[in-house]
C-alpha positions in Angstrom: -102.3 90.3 88.5 -102.6 93.9 89.0 -104.8 94.9 91.8 -107.9 97.1 90.6 -107.7 100.9 91.7 -111.6 100.5 92.5 -113.6 97.2 93.6 -116.8 97.0 94.7 -118.5 93.8 96.0 -122.2 93.2 96.4 -122.4 97.2 97.0 -125.5 98.5 98.3 -127.1 101.8 99.4 -130.5 102.7 100.9 -131.6 105.9 102.6 -134.1 106.6 105.4 -136.8 109.3 103.4 -140.0 111.0 104.3 -141.9 108.1 102.6 -139.5 105.4 104.5 -136.6 103.4 103.2 -135.4 103.8 99.7 -133.4 101.4 98.0 -130.8 103.4 95.5 -128.4 100.6 94.5 -128.3 96.6 94.6 -125.6 94.4 94.8 -123.5 96.3 92.6 -119.8 94.2 92.1 -117.3 95.7 89.2 -113.6 96.4 89.2 -111.8 99.4 87.6 -108.1 98.9 86.9 -105.2 101.3 87.1 -105.3 103.8 84.1 -108.8 103.0 82.7 -111.6 105.2 81.8 -115.1 104.1 82.6 -118.2 105.8 82.0 -121.2 105.2 83.9 -124.3 105.7 81.8 -128.3 105.2 82.1 -131.5 106.9 82.7 -132.3 109.5 85.1 -132.8 107.8 88.7 -130.4 104.6 87.7 -128.2 105.2 90.4 -125.4 106.4 88.4 -124.3 109.4 90.7 -125.0 107.4 93.8 -122.5 104.9 92.5 -120.0 107.4 92.0 -120.4 109.1 95.5 -119.7 105.5 96.8 -116.4 105.3 94.8 -115.3 108.4 96.2 -116.5 107.6 99.9 -119.1 110.5 99.9 -121.8 107.9 100.4 -121.4 105.1 103.0 -122.2 102.0 101.3 -125.3 100.2 103.5 -124.2 96.9 102.1 -121.0 95.0 100.9 -117.3 96.2 100.7 -115.7 99.2 98.6 -112.2 99.1 98.3 -110.1 102.1 96.9 -106.3 101.6 96.4 -106.4 98.6 98.2 -107.9 100.6 101.2 -111.4 99.3 102.5 -113.8 102.8 102.4 -116.4 101.3 104.2 -114.9 101.2 107.5 -113.4 104.7 107.4 -114.3 107.3 109.8 -115.3 110.6 107.7 -112.0 112.1 108.9 -110.1 109.5 107.7 -112.3 109.3 104.3 -111.7 113.0 103.8 -108.2 112.6 104.5 -108.0 109.8 101.8 -109.7 111.8 99.1 -107.5 114.6 99.8 -104.4 112.4 99.0 -105.6 110.0 96.4 -108.8 111.5 94.8 -110.1 114.3 92.5 -113.7 115.0 92.3 -115.4 117.2 89.7 -119.1 117.9 90.0 -121.7 118.9 87.7 -122.3 122.3 89.5 -118.4 123.2 90.0 -118.7 123.8 93.7 -116.5 126.1 94.1 -116.1 128.3 97.1 -117.4 131.9 96.1 -115.4 134.2 98.2 -112.1 132.7 96.8 -110.5 133.6 93.7 -109.7 131.1 90.8 -106.0 130.7 92.5 -107.5 130.6 95.7 -110.0 127.9 94.8 -107.3 125.1 93.2 -104.5 126.3 95.8 -106.7 125.2 98.9 -106.5 121.6 98.7 -102.6 121.5 98.0 -102.4 123.8 101.1 -104.5 121.6 103.1 -102.4 118.6 101.8 -99.3 120.6 103.2 -97.9 121.4 99.5 -95.4 124.1 100.1 -95.6 125.2 96.7 -99.2 125.4 96.4 -100.1 128.6 94.6 -97.5 128.0 92.1 -99.2 124.6 91.5 -102.3 126.0 91.6 -101.4 129.0 88.5 -99.8 126.0 86.5 -103.0 124.3 86.7 -104.9 127.2 85.5 -102.6 127.9 82.7 -103.1 124.2 81.7 -106.3 124.7 81.5 -106.5 128.1 79.7 -107.3 130.3 82.9 -104.0 131.7 83.6 -105.1 135.5 83.2 -108.4 134.5 85.2 -106.4 133.6 88.5 -107.4 136.6 90.4 -111.1 136.3 89.1 -113.9 135.1 91.5 -116.4 132.3 90.5 -119.1 134.9 89.8 -116.8 136.9 87.5 -116.6 133.6 85.3 -118.5 131.7 82.9 -119.8 128.3 83.9 -117.2 127.0 81.2 -114.6 128.8 82.9 -116.0 127.7 86.3 -115.8 124.3 85.1 -112.4 124.5 84.0 -111.4 126.2 87.6 -113.1 123.0 89.1 -110.9 120.7 86.6 -107.8 122.5 87.7 -108.5 121.7 91.3 -109.3 118.1 91.1 -106.4 117.5 89.4 -103.7 119.8 90.6 -102.9 117.4 93.8 -101.9 114.5 91.3 -104.7 112.0 92.0 -104.5 108.6 91.4 -108.3 108.5 90.7 -110.4 111.3 89.2 -114.1 110.9 89.6 -116.6 113.2 87.3 -120.5 113.5 87.7 -122.0 115.1 84.4 -119.2 117.7 84.0 -120.6 118.5 81.2 -124.0 118.9 82.2 -124.3 122.6 82.9 -122.8 123.7 79.7 -123.4 124.3 76.2 -122.0 122.3 73.6 -119.0 124.2 72.6 -118.1 124.4 76.3 -119.0 120.9 77.1 -117.0 119.7 73.9 -114.0 121.8 75.6 -114.4 120.4 78.9 -114.5 116.8 77.6 -111.1 117.4 76.0 -109.3 118.9 79.0 -110.9 116.2 81.2 -109.1 113.5 79.1 -105.8 115.4 78.3 -105.4 115.8 81.9 -106.3 111.8 82.5 -103.7 111.2 80.1 -101.1 113.7 81.4 -101.3 112.5 84.5 -102.0 109.2 84.6 -105.4 108.8 86.7 -107.9 106.4 86.4 -111.2 107.9 85.5 -114.7 107.1 86.0 -117.3 109.5 85.2 -121.2 109.5 84.9 -122.7 111.1 82.2 -126.0 111.4 79.6 -123.6 112.0 76.5 -123.2 109.2 74.2 -120.6 110.7 72.7 -118.9 111.4 76.0 -119.2 107.5 76.9 -117.9 106.6 73.7 -114.6 108.5 74.9 -113.9 105.9 77.7 -112.5 102.9 77.4 -115.3 100.8 79.0 -119.1 102.1 79.4 -121.3 100.4 82.8 -125.0 101.0 81.9 -127.0 101.2 85.0 -131.0 100.4 85.4 -132.8 100.6 88.8 -129.8 100.5 90.6 -128.4 97.5 89.1 -125.8 96.8 86.4 -128.4 96.3 83.8 -126.0 94.6 80.7 -122.5 93.4 80.7 -119.8 95.7 80.8 -118.5 96.2 77.8 -115.9 98.4 75.7 -117.0 101.8 74.4 -116.3 100.5 71.1 -118.2 97.7 70.8 
């Protein structure tokens, strides 16, 4: 049987705040298989983004285990997690997270350079071309629209050819037209590179594009995981 790309067993997350300990995720167990697209949905505060961050090793679980590509993330150091993400994961955030002092080309090339790619800038240019921004390579984030910035973020995430692509509300800061364009690009890039896609969304339309939908409520899986088409 094929090993899951992502496997969580009784994963929990608690954080200490000013009012004391806050339990965010409670005993989440799920698997994501290679090439699958999974939508994480649920009301605000249900734990969707926190679950995505656990999958990417951007938050450290306070209980249970999380495995990605056969590696247990919960026992890795921060440096080891950063290296693992750089080699195997692409992450797209709602707020783009571009480096403002770098051009679009430099933003996309940076993770490739960190990974030691000798052709980092050529590959970065090719990815910008793929998202329709080849002519904007020398522009800085402040010179780009929100939709263009998200395209740069997508190009940056996919340029290292990650096995796992994580997206947190990738259309949340965009108008309907730009949001629809980003959705088409996201799934097109996923199909072109064969990555496994997990995304957080409030959009029923975007969730319906996924192979499977997982609904969260109060930090728990609220109902049986199901195909989006059902």
